[in-house]
N, C-alpha and C positions, 0 to 999 in steps of 0.2 A: 421655457423659451428664452428667458432673460439671460443676456450675456453669452448665449450660445452662438450668436451670429457675428458679433463685433464687440469691441471694447474701446473705450477712450483712454488714452494714456497721456500724462503730463510730459511735455517735451523736455522741460528743464530738469525734472527729478526722475523721470521714468516710472513714476507711480501710476498704477491703474486706477482710474476713476470709477469705471463701471460703464453704463450705457447712457443714452441721452436723458433717461429718467433721472439717473443719479446726477448727471451734469447740471440739469436744470434745478434739481433740489439743492445743489451746492451753489446756486446762483452763478453758474458758469465760471467758477473760480477754483483753481487747484488748492490743495492744502498749503502750498508754499506761497500763495497769493498771486501766482501767475495765471494767465488766461490762454496761454498758447499750448494747445493740445493736438494730438493726432489720433485718427481713427484707424484701428487695426481689425482685419477680418479673419475669421477662422476657416472659411471656405478654402479648399486647396486652390492655389493660384492657377493651376493648369486649367481649371474650369473657366477662368477669365479668358484664356487663350482660345477656348472653344467659342465663346461669345464673340470675340473679336473676328474670328474667321467665319462665323456663321452669317449667312445672308438674310435669314429671317428667324424670328423667335416670337415669344408671346407678346413682347412689346417692341416691335420693329420700328414704330413711329415715334419713339421718344427715348430719352436717355435711360428710361426705366428698363430697357432691354438688359441693363447691367444690375438688375434688382439684387442678385445674390451678393453683389459687392457694393451695396449702398446701405446706409444705416437705418433701415426700416424693417420691422418684423412682418407686418401684415399688408399684403398687396391691396387690400380693401381700403387702406388709408391713402392710397396714391391720389394726389390732386395734379392732374396733368392736362396740358393743352397741346401736346405734341412737341414740346421744346426738346432741343438736342438732336432731333432727327433732321439735320440740316445739311445742305450740300457743301462739298468742297469743289469750287470751280477753278478751272485753269484759265487765267487771264493772259491770253497770248499777246495782247497789245502791250502789256508791261514787259513781257519777255523781249519783244521786238524793240521796244524803246531802250531797254537796258543794253541790248546788243548794238543798236545803231548809234545811240547817243553817248554810251559810256564804254563800249567795247567789252561788255560783260555777258558771257553766255550762262544764263541761269534759267531755272524753271520757276514760275510764279503762280501760286495758288491763293485763293481767298477762301476763308472759312466764313460762310454766310450766316452769321448770327442775326442779320437783319431778317432772315427767313423764319426765325422763331415765331410760333403762332400765338404766344401769349401777349407780349407787348413789342415784339420786334427788336429785342436787344439781347446782348450777351448775358444780361441779368436774369433772364427767364429760367435758366438752368438752376440758379440759386433759389429762385422763388418757388419752383415746384418742389424742391427738397425741403425748404422751410415750411411750406404749407402742409406737406405730407407728414413731416415729423411732428408738427404742432397738433395736427389732427390726431395722430396716434397717441400723443401724450396729453391730450385734452387741454392744451394751452389755449386760453380764451383772449388774452391780451398780449400785445407785443409793442416794442418801441424801436424805432430806427431813425438814424440821422443819415441824410443823403444829399448829394448834389443834384439828384433827379432820377436817373435811370433805375437804380436799385430799388428806390422807394416806390416808383411807379409799378414795377413788376411785383413787388411784395404787396402793394395795395390790392392789385387784382387777385393774385393767387390766395392771399390770406382771407380775402372776402369770400372766395369759394370754399375755404375751410371754416368759415364762420368765426374768424379771429378779428378782433377789433385792433386796428393798427394806428398808433400815434406816430406821425411823421414830422420830423424837424428838418426843414430845408433852409438854406441860406437865403439872404435877401435878393441875391442875383440869380436865383433859380428861374428856369424858363417858366413862363406862365402856362404853357401847354402841359408841363409836368404837373403843376399845382392843380390845374383844372381836371386832369384825368384822374388823379388820386381822389379828388373830391367826389367824382361821379361814382366811385365804388363805395361811398359811404364811410370812408376812412377820415380820421381827423388830421388836418394839416396845420402845423404851426410854422408860419413863415417868420424866421428870426431876423431881427434888425441887426445884421452882422454877417460875418463870413461863415464858411463851413465849420471852422474851428469853434465858433460860437454856437452853431447849431448842435455840434457834438456835445458841447458842454451842457447845454440846456437839456438835451435828450437824456444824458446821464443823470442829471439832477432830477428830472421828471421820473425816470425809471426807479430811482432810489426812493423818492418821496412816496410813490404809490406802490412800491414793491412789485414792479412789472419786469419781466425779462426784456433784455435789450440786445439787439444785434451787436456782435463783437467786431463788426467791420471786416476788414480784409483778411484777418486771421481766423474768422469764425469757421469752425469745422463744418457747419452746415453748408456754407458757400464753397469751401475747399473741396468737400466730398463730391458735390455736384459738378463742379467745373473740371475736376480731374478726368471725368469721363470723356472729355474732348480728345485726350491722348488715345483712348481706346478707339474712338471714332476715326481718328486720322489713320490709325493702323488698319482699320477695317475698310476705309474708303480710298486710301492712297496707295499707289504702288511703291513709292519711296517715302520714308519718313523725313519730315522737314529738317534741314540743317540750319535754317534761320527762321525764327519766329518773330513777327513784328506785331505790336499792338500799341494803341494809345494808353498812356499811363496816368492814372490818378492815384490810386492806392496800391494796386498790384496783386489782387487775388489770383489772376491768371497765371503768372509765373510760379507762384507758390503751389497752385494746384497741378500745374504741368510737371513740376519737379517731383511732387508726391506720386503722381500717376506713373511716371517713368521709373521711379525707385521701386514701386510695387511690382513692376513686371520685368525688372532687370534680369531676373533668373530665367525668364522664358526664352531668351535668345532672339527676341523680335526687335529690340532697340537697345543700343549699348551706351548712348550718351545723350545729354541734353542738346537741344538745338541752341544756337547762339541767340540769346534774347536781345533784340533791338527794341527798346521801349522809348516811345516818343511822347514828349510833353509840349503843350503849346507854349510859345516863348514868353507869354505874359504871365504864365503860372508854371514855372519849371524848377521848383526847388530841388528835386532829385537830380535833374540834369546839371544844375549848377554845382551841386555837391559832388557829383560823379566827375565832372570836368576838373574840379579843383583837386580831387583825390588822384586822378590820373596824372595831372601835371606834377604832383609831388610824389609820384611813385607809390601811392597808397600807403601813407605813413601810419604809424601806430595811432589808433583811435579814429581812423578816417570814417568808419561806419557811423559814428555818432556826431560827425561834423557836417551839419546841413543847415541851410538857412530856413527861417520861418517867414513866410510872406503873409502879411496881414491884409485882408480884403483885396485879394488879387483881382485886377480888372480885366480878366480874360474875356474874350468874346465867345468862349466855349465853356459855359458855366458847369457842365457836367464833369469837367476835368479840373475844377477849381479847388484842389486840395493844397492849401498854402502851407499847412503844417504836416509834413510827410513823416508821421511817426513810424510808418512801416519801412522807411528807407534802409535801416540796418539789415532787415530781412531781404528786401528786394535787391539792394546793391550787392549783397553777398551772393545771391543766386546768379545775378548777371555776371559777376566776376568769375564764378565757377564755370559758367557757360562759355566764357570768352566773348561775351556780348558787350553792348553799349547802352547807355542811357543818354538820349540826345534831345535837343530842342528842335521843334518845328515852328517855322514862322507862320503863325496862324493867319496872317494876312494873305497867304497863298491858298487858303482852304477852298475858296470859291472856284479858283481856276482849276484846281485838281479835281474838285467835284464835277465841274463841267466836263472836263476831259473824260473822266471815268464813266460818267453817265452817258455821254455821247457814244463811247466805245462799247458799253455793255448794257445800257438801259437800266442798270442797277442804281437806285437812288440811295445814297448814303447820307447819314446825318453828320453833323459837324465833328463829333468825336471820332467817328469812323474815318473821316477825312484826314485826321491827324495821323492815323495808322498808315493810310496811303501816302501821306506826306512823308512819313518816316522812311518809306521805301525810297523816295527820291533823295532825301537827306542822306540815307545810308549809301546810295549809289555815288552821290557827289563826294562823300568823305571816304570812300574806299572800303566800306564795311561789308560789302557784298562781293563775293569772289566768283571766279569761273567755276562752274559745276555746282553751285549752291542750289538747293531746293528751298525756295522761300515761301513761307505761309504767312499771309497777312490776315489778321483777325478783323473782319468787318463787324465791329462790336455793336452797331446800331443802324437802324434804318432811318428814314427821314420823316416818318409820319408825324412825329411830335415836334418837328422843327419847321413849321410852315414859313417862318421868316427867313430861314436859311435857304429853303427851296426857292423862295421868291428872289433871293439874291443870285442864286445859281442860274435862273432863267435868263437867257440872253437873246432869244429869237423873236420876242413879241414886238410887233410894230403897230402903232396906233394909226388908224386910217379913217377917212371920212367918205371916200368914194372909191369906185372900182379902179379908177385910173391910178391909184396909189398902190394897187395890189399886183406886183409883178410875179411871174412864175418863179418857182423855188426849187432848188436842189440842195438837200441837206449836206451833201459832201463838201459844199463850199466852206463849211465851218471847220472842217477837220484841221487844216493847216494852221488856222489862226488859234484854235484851242491848244494844239500841240505846242506851238511857238510860245503861247502865253505861259505854259508850264516850264518849258526847257530854258527860256530866257532867265528864269529864276534859279535854275539848277545847272549852271555850266559845269563841265567836267573839270574838276580841280586836281585830281590825282590819277596816276596810272594804276590799273589793277595790279595786285600783287599775286 
């Protein structure tokens, strides 16, 4: 059975490593010292087209419907909570707003990762893959560094697989993340320092005790899981997105999307990348800063390696607090190939955008997901969305682990002491003020092209 289903290949040299058993035995390092690999499958790609077109199958309620094209041999090793079987919703209010306020006729959809049943984030897809692979290969210990969401997802799923997880989080990580990880019986090390310091200590810990460690955004476990969203968009949507927007910390999403599209390019179902519009909060935006500088200088030689490093970024959205963007060369290259942009979002606008979107849809989004929605407004303002575009916004997280954010989003509570202070109420009275609060921050700056 070994190596009959898939193989792992070193991207830099093209050398075949073997499968995950071999990859783990080599401590996730290629013979040339690199860690950047890709997974290749032996199943005829036409079988994937069948799965994309099929409305039901053995695993219709999770990403494991694509089992034939995922790096697991035995279905009995699957650890799943239904992640990946999430809706794509058409948000008409954003279409109307784009047309009325900016003169842009586009379609707008959201990919509801907040609906994932594991922990309600984009990271559950990676976690089901990690837990299943570790179960299959009898991995009992693992290490991960995280700003919050990925470690929370891994904490739950790896607990289900019987894996002991050591988590290193930065000092500014949300208390709710720390608390949830601890409830699953996983060890949390809260580092006195930023995310870069957390990654450093995690690597030292893994080396000291000889434990496997997550490779971060280039980890093939994460990439293989998240690329299935391409297949789901083809299955669920009548038109493939021309624009993809997500909040950006490290950037596994774009890496996975490009791999998924490249795998199916010969099927005739999609012929090019969507334009990636990746948004960073303005208090922690090293990739956006680097991208803007490169654009201004017409992408000079060496631009991919010219990026700032922000120490201890004081962002109000700690799940996006990656101050040392080591994946920038990979992400920026993908964005440029797609004709996209890396932009800054003023995180001070997050609450107003969350209020408006929740009023219109009743969908409660977390602060990082609000950055993605804010990226839509920033893109409209700067002319990055065009007439006829099909825009897909990744709602990367729900709000359940951000009670302090939801408290800030609340705007309708009134403290009373008698019935005389309780007037009749019509919720529509809020609409105009919520819309105005957002649009006042995003005046139309440019004409659509």
